[in-house]
N, C-alpha and C positions, 0 to 999 in steps of 0.2 A: 504494499499499499505506500503510495506517494503522499508526502506532505503536501498540502494545498498552498503553502506559503514558504518562501526560502527561509523565513526566520522562525520556523516551526520545526521542532526535532521530529523525527519519525515516531518517537515514543509518545510525544505529547499528541501527535496527530491520531495515533491509534487510540489513545485515551478518550480523545474527543469523539471520535466515530463510535466507539464502544458505548459511551454515554448517550450520544444522539440516537443510536439503535435502540436503546431501552425505552425512549419516549414513545408515547402513543402517537397516533396520527393526529388526534385533537391538540396535543401538546406541541407537535411540530408546526400545525397550522398556525397556533397562537404565536409561536416563535416568529414565523414569517410575517404575520400581521403586525407584530411589535416592530420588527425591523422596517417594515414599510412605513409604519407611522413615524418612526424616528427619522427615516429618509425624508419623509414629507415635512416634518418639523424643521429639520435643517434647511430644506429647500425653501420653505416659506420665510425663514428668517432672512436668507439672502434675498428673496424677492422683496420683502418688506424693506430691507436696507437699500436696495438698488432702485426700487419703484415705491417711495413712500407716499405718493399721492394716488395710488391705484385704488380703485373700487374693490370690494370683495369679489365681483365677478371677474374683473381683470386678473386679480391675483390668482383665482381658481383657474382661469384659462392658461395663465403662464405656467402654473404648476403642472396641468395636464399636458402642456406642450412639452414640458421636460420629460415626462413620463412616456407620452405616446408618439412624439415626433410631428414634424412640420406637416407632412401630407395628410395625416388623419385630422389634424386641427383645421387645416384649410378646408378639407372636403366637408367635415361634419359641422363645424362652428363657424366657418368663414373667418378664421383668425389665422393671420400668417405671421408665425413668430419671427421670421426673418425681417418683417416690417415692424411689428409691435414691439419686438424685443423678448428676450427669454429670462 
C-alpha cells in the first residue's frame, strides 16, 4: 500500500486506512460532508474578502462557480465567472 502523501510514512498510512475501513458508511458520508462544509467555509471567507459588496446571491453563484466550473454556470445560471469574477 502506497502512502497518499510524501510526508506520510507507510506505517502511518496503513493505520489511517485501517481506521477508515472500520468506519460505517454513514460515518464516512458524514466525514465527506464535514470536509465539504469546511471547504465551503474557507472559500466563502475568501469570497467575502475579495467581494465585500456582493449580495448573498452573488456570493452563492461565485461559490458554485468554484465548485462546478464556468460552462455549467453559464448554461444553467447565465453567470460567466470569467466576466463576473471567481
